[in-house]
C-alpha positions in Angstrom: 46.2 -39.7 -56.9 45.5 -43.4 -55.9 42.4 -45.0 -57.3 41.0 -46.6 -54.7 37.4 -48.4 -54.8 37.1 -49.8 -51.2 37.3 -47.5 -48.4 37.9 -49.2 -44.5 36.4 -47.1 -41.9 36.6 -47.1 -38.3 33.8 -46.3 -35.7 34.1 -44.8 -32.8 36.3 -41.8 -33.0 35.9 -41.6 -36.9 32.2 -41.6 -38.0 30.0 -41.9 -34.1 31.2 -39.3 -31.5 32.0 -41.5 -29.0 33.5 -38.7 -26.4 30.0 -37.3 -26.6 28.2 -40.8 -26.3 30.3 -42.0 -23.7 29.8 -38.5 -21.6 25.8 -39.1 -21.9 26.2 -42.5 -20.6 28.2 -41.7 -17.8 26.3 -39.4 -16.5 22.8 -41.2 -16.9 24.5 -44.3 -15.2 25.9 -42.5 -12.1 22.9 -40.6 -11.6 20.9 -43.7 -11.7 22.9 -45.5 -9.2 22.8 -42.5 -7.1 26.5 -41.9 -7.0 28.3 -39.2 -7.7 30.0 -38.0 -11.1 32.0 -34.7 -12.1 35.1 -34.0 -14.1 37.4 -35.2 -12.0 35.6 -38.5 -11.9 35.2 -38.3 -15.5 39.2 -38.9 -15.9 39.9 -40.9 -13.9 37.0 -43.3 -15.4 39.0 -42.1 -18.5 42.2 -43.0 -17.6 41.6 -46.4 -16.5 39.3 -47.0 -20.0 42.1 -46.2 -22.2 44.7 -48.0 -20.0 42.3 -51.2 -20.4 41.5 -50.9 -24.0 45.2 -50.4 -25.0 46.1 -53.8 -22.9 43.2 -55.3 -24.9 44.3 -54.4 -28.2 47.9 -55.4 -27.3 46.3 -59.0 -26.6 46.7 -58.5 -22.5 43.2 -58.3 -21.8 40.1 -59.8 -23.2 36.8 -57.6 -23.8 35.1 -58.8 -20.7 37.8 -58.4 -18.8 37.6 -54.4 -20.0 33.9 -54.0 -19.6 33.3 -55.6 -16.3 36.7 -54.4 -14.4 37.1 -50.5 -15.5 34.0 -49.5 -13.0 35.3 -51.9 -9.9 39.1 -50.5 -10.8 37.0 -46.5 -10.7 35.2 -48.0 -7.8 38.1 -48.9 -5.7 39.9 -45.1 -6.3 36.6 -43.8 -5.2 36.0 -45.8 -2.0 32.6 -46.8 -3.3 31.3 -50.3 -2.2 30.5 -51.7 -5.6 31.8 -54.4 -7.8 30.9 -52.9 -10.9 29.0 -54.9 -13.1 25.7 -54.2 -12.8 27.2 -50.7 -12.9 28.9 -52.1 -16.2 25.9 -53.6 -18.0 23.6 -50.6 -16.8 26.1 -48.5 -18.5 26.6 -50.3 -21.8 22.8 -50.0 -22.4 22.7 -46.4 -22.3 25.9 -46.5 -24.7 23.6 -48.0 -26.9 21.4 -45.5 -27.1 23.6 -42.9 -28.3 24.1 -42.1 -31.9 25.7 -38.5 -31.9 28.0 -38.6 -35.2 31.0 -36.0 -36.0 30.4 -33.1 -38.2 29.5 -34.1 -41.7 30.1 -37.9 -41.0 26.5 -38.3 -42.6 27.4 -36.4 -45.7 30.7 -37.3 -46.5 29.9 -41.2 -46.2 26.5 -40.9 -47.9 28.3 -38.8 -50.7 31.8 -41.8 -51.2 28.9 -44.6 -51.1 28.0 -43.4 -54.7 31.4 -44.1 -55.9 32.8 -46.9 -53.8 32.5 -50.1 -51.6 32.1 -49.1 -47.8 33.5 -51.2 -44.6 33.3 -50.7 -41.1 36.2 -52.1 -39.4 35.8 -51.7 -35.8 36.6 -53.3 -32.0 33.6 -51.8 -30.4 31.2 -54.3 -28.3 28.4 -55.8 -30.2 25.7 -54.6 -28.1 26.1 -51.1 -28.3 27.6 -51.1 -32.3 25.2 -52.3 -34.5 22.4 -50.2 -32.7 24.5 -47.0 -32.5 25.6 -47.6 -36.1 21.4 -48.0 -37.1 20.5 -45.4 -35.0 22.8 -42.9 -36.2 21.8 -43.6 -39.8 25.4 -44.5 -40.9 24.9 -48.5 -41.2 22.3 -48.3 -44.5 25.5 -47.1 -46.3 27.8 -50.0 -45.7 28.3 -53.5 -47.3 29.3 -55.0 -44.0 30.4 -54.2 -40.5 33.3 -56.0 -38.7 33.6 -56.5 -35.3 35.8 -57.6 -33.5 34.0 -59.7 -31.0 32.5 -61.5 -34.1 35.8 -61.8 -36.2 37.2 -63.6 -33.4 40.4 -60.9 -33.2 41.1 -57.8 -32.9 42.5 -54.5 -34.6 46.0 -54.4 -34.9 46.3 -57.7 -35.4 46.8 -58.8 -39.2 44.1 -61.5 -38.7 41.4 -59.0 -37.7 42.2 -57.9 -42.0 42.6 -61.3 -43.2 39.6 -62.1 -42.3 37.8 -59.0 -43.2 39.9 -58.9 -46.0 38.2 -62.5 -47.0 34.5 -61.1 -47.3 34.8 -57.7 -49.3 34.9 -57.6 -52.9 38.3 -55.9 -53.7 41.1 -58.3 -53.5 43.9 -55.7 -54.5 45.3 -54.2 -50.9 46.5 -51.6 -52.8 42.7 -50.5 -53.9 41.9 -50.3 -50.2 42.0 -47.4 -47.7 42.0 -47.3 -44.0 40.2 -44.2 -42.2 40.4 -44.4 -38.3 41.4 -41.8 -35.5 43.6 -44.4 -33.8 47.2 -44.8 -34.2 47.6 -48.2 -32.2 44.6 -50.3 -33.8 43.8 -48.2 -37.0 47.3 -47.1 -38.2 49.3 -49.6 -37.3 46.5 -52.4 -37.6 46.6 -50.7 -41.9 50.1 -51.0 -41.9 50.7 -54.5 -40.9 48.0 -55.5 -43.2 50.0 -53.9 -46.1 46.9 -51.3 -47.0 47.0 -47.9 -46.9 45.8 -45.5 -44.3 44.2 -42.4 -43.7 44.9 -41.1 -39.7 41.8 -39.2 -38.9 43.4 -36.0 -36.3 41.0 -33.4 -35.2 42.8 -32.8 -32.0 46.5 -32.4 -34.1 47.9 -35.4 -31.7 51.6 -36.3 -33.0 52.2 -39.7 -34.4 54.3 -40.5 -31.2 55.7 -43.7 -32.4 56.6 -42.1 -36.0 54.1 -44.9 -37.7 53.8 -44.7 -41.2 50.7 -43.6 -42.2 49.8 -42.4 -46.0 48.0 -39.6 -45.1 46.5 -37.1 -42.1 43.3 -35.1 -42.1 41.6 -33.0 -39.1 38.3 -32.8 -41.2 36.2 -35.6 -42.8 35.8 -33.1 -45.6 39.4 -33.4 -46.6 38.7 -37.2 -47.9 37.5 -35.9 -51.2 41.1 -34.4 -51.4 42.7 -37.7 -51.1 39.7 -39.9 -53.1 37.9 -37.1 -55.0 39.0 -38.0 -58.5 36.8 -41.3 -58.0 33.7 -39.4 -57.0 
């Protein structure tokens, strides 16, 4: 068992239950504007959103492109006469109020914080992330929060992690462990940065690109089996 001192956690999908937060925000925003909303619309939005965020991670889109074009693309499909920009701002405000957490997240983080330095590494939006982390009661357990919009780079870019590493106390990469749910941004990013990775994979997805991953877990409590010797 490796002697880790520092744990880097992704936020959405790893600690924050983004699916639940997103669904509540979408329902609230569609209701506010008086537009129809159902499972089919949700799935259409999800496909557009996933494609745009993937393009962002690959450096093909800016954060603003993602945020302010996804609803416009959706409205084109739905034949709704709206550019989606005001809608997007209302949605972000609603999303910032959502702070549901992944099962066991608070217990695991509060326990690990007694023995490890904890940091958040996220591609999320400043407007939503700080409020959600604070209201979920997660933020107080972390030494620092690194949001791509503030850093100037994004996961999985090596420069993103280089900037983060310059601001954390531990300088030995062998003592760092990155925990996240995304293969594209978290696992690939950790690999490029030369640190160990732990894939949080509750849905038991396949590692479709055969990325080299150090550990894989389905529940956050399984982290104790990986770093437990130091707790």
